[in-house]
N, C-alpha and C positions, 0 to 999 in steps of 0.2 A: 327484388328476389329474382334469381334466374331459375326458370322452370323448364324441365324437359318433360313433354307430354307424349306418351306413346299410345297411338290409337290402335285398338284391337280390330280384328277383321270385321266386327259388327259396325264399325264406323262407315264401312263401304258396302257391306253385304251381310244381311242377316240370313241365318240358315233357312234354306227353302226358297229364298228369293231368286229371281232370274238374274244371271250375271250380265246385265245390260248396262250401257252407259247411262241411261236414264235413271235406273235404280240406284246406281252408285252415286250419281250427282245428287239425287234427292236425299240420300243418307248423309253425304258430306255436307250438304247445306245445313242440316240439323246439327252435325258435329261442329260446324264453324261457329255456331252461336255459343256453345260452351267454351270453345277456345278463345273467342273474342272477349268473353267475360274476364278471362285471366289477363288479357292485355289491357282491357279498360281499367282493371284494378291496379294498374301501374307496374306490372311485372314484365320482365323480358322472357321471351318464349322461344323454345326450340321444339319442333314437332317431328316425330317419327311415325311410321305406320307399317302395318303388315302388307303382304302381297300374295299370300298363299293361293287364293282362288284365281287371281289374275295371272300369275306366272304359270300356273298349271294350264289355264286356258290358252295362253300364247304357245306353250309347248305342244298342246293338242293341235292348234292351227298350223304350226310349223310341220308337224308330223303328217298332217293331212295333205300338205302340199308336196313334200318330198322327204320322207323319213331319213334318207341318207344325207340330206343337206340341212337338217334342222339346226337352228341356232342353239348354242349351249346355254345352260342356265344362267351363267354370269351375264351374258348379253341380254337374255330375257329379263333378268333382274334389273338391268339398266333401263330397259324399255318400261317396265312397270314403275320404276322410280319417277321417270318423266311423266308418264300417263297419270298416275295417281297424284303426284305432286302438283301437276297442273291444275287438277280439279280442286284440290285442297287450297292451293294458292288463290285461285280465282274466287272461290266461295268465301274464304276468310277475308280477302280484300273487300268483297262486297259487304260482309258482316261488319267490318270496321269502317265502312264508308270511305275507304281508300285514304284513311288518315295515317296509316302506318305502312311502310314498305314491307312486302312479303316476297321471299325468294326461295326457289327450289334448287337444291344442289345435289347433283349425282355424286354419291359418296362411295368411295372404295374402302373396303375393310380387309385387312390382312388376316389370313388364317394359316394354320400349319398343315402342310400336305400330308403329314403323318398322323393327323388327328384321328383317333379311333372311330369317329363318327362316319368316316368314309367307308368303313366296313360294316356300319350298323345304321342304315338310313332310318330316320324317325320323323322327319319334317313333312307334315301333310301339305300337299299342293293340289290344285285343280278341284274339279267338282266331285261330289259324292256319288257312289254307285251301289247298286245291290251287289251282293257278294259274287254271284255268278258272272255278272258283267265285268266286275273288277278283275276277277281271275282270268277271264277271257282276254281282256285288254293287256293284263300283265304278261300273259303268255306270248301274245303277239308282239308287244313292244319291248319286252324285257324289263318291265317295271318291277319295283318292289311295292307291295301294297300292305296296308294294315287297317284294322278296324277303327273307325271313327264314330263313336256312338253306336247307332244301330245300322250304320252304313259302312262302306269301305272306300278308301282313297289311296292314291299314289303317295308314296313316301320317298324322300330324297335325303342325301347327307346334309347334316346341319352342324358344321364344325364351330368350335368356340371362336368368337371374335377376339383378336389379339391387339390390333393397332388400327387407328383411323388416320391414314396419311393426310386426309383433307382437313384435319383439325385446324390448321392455320387459316384456311379460307373461312371456315365456320366462325372463328373468333373475329376475323376482320369484319364479317357481315354483322355480327352482334355488336361490335364496337360502333357501328354506324346506325344502330337502332333498328336493324332489320329483324323481322320475325323469320326464322330459318326453318325450312322443311328439309330434312336430310336423313341419311341412313335408312331410307325407305326399304321395307322388306328385309331389314337387317343389314342393308348395304350390299354393294357388289363384291362378291368374294374373290379375292386375289391372293396370289402367292408372291413372296419376295425371294428372288433368286440370290445366289451367292454374290453376284456382281452388283447387287442393289436394284436391278431392274425388276419389274413386276409383270405378272401375267394372270389372266382370269382362270378360274377353275369351276367345274360343275358342282354347285352346291346352292343351298338357300340358308342363310344364316338366321338364327332365331332373332326376331325383332326385339324382344324384351331383353335378351342378353346384350345385344348391340346397343340398346338404349341405355342400359346400366353402365356400360363402358363409356359411352358418349358423355353421360351425365357426370361420371367420375372424372374424366379428363377435362371437362369444362369447369370442374369445381362448382357444379350447380348446387343450388340450395334445396331443390326438391325434384323428385322423379315421380311422375304420375303415370300409372299403368291403367288405362281407361278401357273398360269393357262393357258388357251388358248385364253384369251382376253388381248389385249395390255394395257388396263387401265380401270379405272372406268369412266363411261360416264354419263353425264347429258342427260336426255331424250333418254336413250338407245332404239334403235329400231325405232326411229322417224327420219324424214328428217333433223331435226335440232340437231341431236345428236352431242355432243362435248366431247372429252376426257378431263379429269381433271388431271392436272399434280401434284397438291398438295392440301392438305386439312389439316386444323387443326383438333385436336381430336374432338372439339365441332362440327365443320362443318361435319365431318364424321358421328358422331352420329345422326346428324339431317337429313341426307340423307335417303330417303325412297327407299330401294332397295329390290328386290325380295328375299324372305326367302329361296328359293330353289337354288339360284345362288350366287350373289355377297353379299347378305345381311350378312350371317355369316362371310364371309371373312372381311368385313368392321368392323363388331363388334369386331372380334379378333384383327384386326389391331389397332383399337382405344384402346382396352383394354391394349395392350402392350405399345403403344406409350405414354399413359398417365404417364408412369413411367420414361420417359426421353429419351428412345431410339427412333428410327423411324421405321416405317413399310413401306413396298413397295408392291404394287399389280400390276402384269403384266404378260407378257408372259414368259414362261420358257426360251426360247432362248434369252431373253433380261435380264437375271438375273443380269449380271455384270453391265449393263447399268442402271437397276433399283437401284442397290446399289450405283452407282455413281451419280444418279440424272438426267440422260439423257433419261430415258425411264420409262414407267409405271406411277403409281400414288403414291406419297409419302404422308404418314400421320404422322404428328408430333405435338408436343404441340403448336408450333407456325408455321403457314403456311408460306412457302416461296413463292416468286413471281412466278406465272405461267411461264412456258417456252413458252407458246403460245402467 
């Protein structure tokens, strides 16, 4: 089975943790055990990951040096792909006792320069702030900001991914038995000019949307969206909250979930599942169980009977 596993931000940094190399490596070491279980079970694996905190930190570092010469978000996205991919690659190799080759690929993703997302920034990046500090930073740096839970963060455009030009390279690596880490942070956003050439653009693509496109184009059997919540819940946060073990694509699209949390994951899961594979949403440590149908929430064309 070919599995695409998308690691949520919790795989690298849990809310409230310091954004340090040591913290991120410790979290990735734990994540690598769950990913290694999928490989040991005999499956081929492609890994994607988020980069919101990391790309925001790099942007802050660049602005602190010289705001007028700060690197654009596409270049910062490439930096985070290399940085995060390196740590995942190393820890997964260690978890697999170096019995399987693992490689990180910087991945470009084509977007539309006329995407309405460029006029409506929604993608959270960087650290969280109290409202007063966020507003002060936004005024000074020209940011857009939005509320994230009880804090505030910078938001940037998040256009829809349309094409993955590096797909041929990803397939070549898979054909050689390589575990591929790619499309990190949603991939590096680029535009395709009329003459066929490409150029980067300031944006951060949604990781789950890019992962769904990747899984679809690879004709993967399963897409796992791994986070710190064990499943999708009905009436989440209420006394009568109940985990959902399975959903049809139509049922998934009908659920009204928060845009800042499970909403994008369920959209991505349904987008992939409608082509015949299945998607699973749940905790990183339950990755193999989600794949086997004993944990998480499964989304497919035809809903199976609930485990509950």
